[in-house]
C-alpha positions, 0 to 999 in steps of 0.5 A, spaced: 607 837 724 602 842 725 600 848 721 602 852 727 609 849 727 610 851 719 607 858 721 612 859 727 618 857 722 619 850 724 620 845 719 618 838 718 624 835 721 623 839 727 629 844 725 628 852 725 627 854 718 627 862 719 630 865 712 636 869 712 634 877 712 638 878 706 635 872 702 628 872 698 627 865 701 621 864 705 618 859 709 612 856 706 606 858 710 599 857 708 597 864 708 603 866 703 601 861 698 594 863 698 596 870 697 601 869 692 597 863 688 591 867 686 592 868 678 596 861 678 595 857 672 596 850 676 595 850 683 596 844 689 592 846 695 593 842 702 594 835 698 594 829 701 596 823 697 599 816 697 600 809 694 597 805 700 590 806 704 592 810 710 599 811 708 600 818 706 606 821 702 604 828 701 601 831 708 598 837 706 603 840 700 602 847 697 605 849 690 603 853 684 606 855 678 604 861 674 603 862 666 610 861 663 614 860 669 619 854 670 618 851 677 623 847 680 622 842 686 627 839 690 628 836 697 631 829 700 629 822 697 623 820 700 620 827 700 614 826 696 617 830 690 615 825 684 609 823 688 606 830 688 607 830 680 604 824 679 598 826 684 597 832 680 597 828 673 592 823 676 596 817 677 596 817 685 590 818 688 589 824 692 585 823 699 584 830 701 586 837 698 585 839 691 589 841 684 586 846 680 588 848 673 586 856 671 582 856 677 578 849 675 578 843 679 582 837 676 583 833 682 583 826 681 582 827 674 585 821 670 591 822 665 587 821 659 582 827 661 588 832 663 592 831 656 586 835 652 586 840 658 593 842 656 597 838 662 603 834 659 607 829 663 614 826 662 615 820 667 622 818 669 623 811 666 619 807 661 618 814 657 619 812 650 616 806 646 623 803 644 620 799 638 617 805 635 621 810 631 622 817 633 616 819 628 612 814 631 613 816 638 611 823 636 605 820 633 603 817 639 603 823 642 598 826 638 593 820 637 587 824 640 588 830 634 592 826 628 590 832 624 595 836 628 601 832 627 604 835 621 604 842 625 606 839 631 612 835 628 615 841 625 614 845 632 618 839 636 623 838 630 625 845 630 626 845 637 630 839 637 633 838 630 636 831 632 629 828 632 628 830 625 634 827 623 633 821 626 625 820 625 626 813 622 631 811 627 628 806 633 627 810 639 630 804 643 637 805 639 638 812 641 642 815 647 639 816 654 639 824 652 636 823 645 631 818 648 629 824 653 628 829 648 623 824 644 619 823 651 619 831 652 617 832 644 612 827 645 609 830 651 609 837 647 605 834 641 599 836 644 601 843 645 600 843 653 600 849 657 604 846 663 609 840 662 610 836 668 617 833 668 619 827 673 627 827 674 629 828 667 636 828 668 636 821 672 641 816 670 644 821 664 652 823 664 654 830 666 654 832 659 647 829 657 644 832 664 647 839 661 643 838 655 637 836 658 637 842 662 638 846 656 632 843 653 628 844 659 629 852 659 628 852 651 621 849 652 619 854 657 622 859 653 616 857 648 611 859 653 610 852 656 609 853 664 614 847 666 614 844 673 620 840 674 622 835 680 630 834 680 635 830 684 640 835 681 638 840 685 644 845 683 642 845 676 635 845 677 635 851 681 640 855 676 635 855 671 628 855 675 624 862 676 622 859 683 623 853 687 620 849 692 624 845 697 619 839 700 621 835 706 616 829 709 611 831 704 610 838 705 613 844 702 618 847 707 621 853 703 620 857 697 623 862 693 627 864 687 632 859 684 638 863 685 636 865 693 635 858 694 641 856 692 645 861 696 641 860 702 645 857 708 640 854 711 637 851 705 644 848 703 645 846 710 639 842 712 637 840 705 642 840 699 648 837 703 654 839 699 651 843 694 654 850 696 661 846 696 659 843 689 658 850 685 
């Protein structure tokens, strides 16, 4: 798909994407992104990336997150949502485009270089050290600044009191929701300014999913900017300040979460029975 097609309101699937007049939902355009992202904390510009040479999953993706925002990324399977997070965190090579943090380019910097700069990442799977205790997992999160452990441990356990109660318990024996708390807590130990969450509710029971979304909102309310990829589109859009709909490796729609969840075209084209599930 060409940039001209996007500007004309044609989505990646070839379907017209005109936003409804009464909605704050916008068709993503390069001009709109540039105008809105000047003061962004984290910004991705025309990112092209993939796992194999010559095979791109992201095809010119734009995204930005302002200081203190909670930004959700939704879309069909295979749209490139998780790949975008991994590309911003240096886990997938970017072949074109750039990523900036506070206006400074961090494109293709490795994860261990990004953590001290204030970028945290929680992967979808294998995100705790199962054989280690909760406290040891949190210690691993601050190994670059061991003197900060006491202060950050207090911060994390104030946010998630159950982690303080279970500090001596092995992470592998916790429930899925509790393990997700450990993973988030470990990422928070280095006091990130932006936290990237890759499908934090995946594989959890409905009750545990609600807890994860509540915890994500709590983290954001402490001042941490959160960019979250989610398959549970309805819950994601309910808590996020702004959302993006990705399709075929490009940003197709953006707008406030409440607008996206109520936009008939977004529901019809990308969210399926979302509207009926509310």
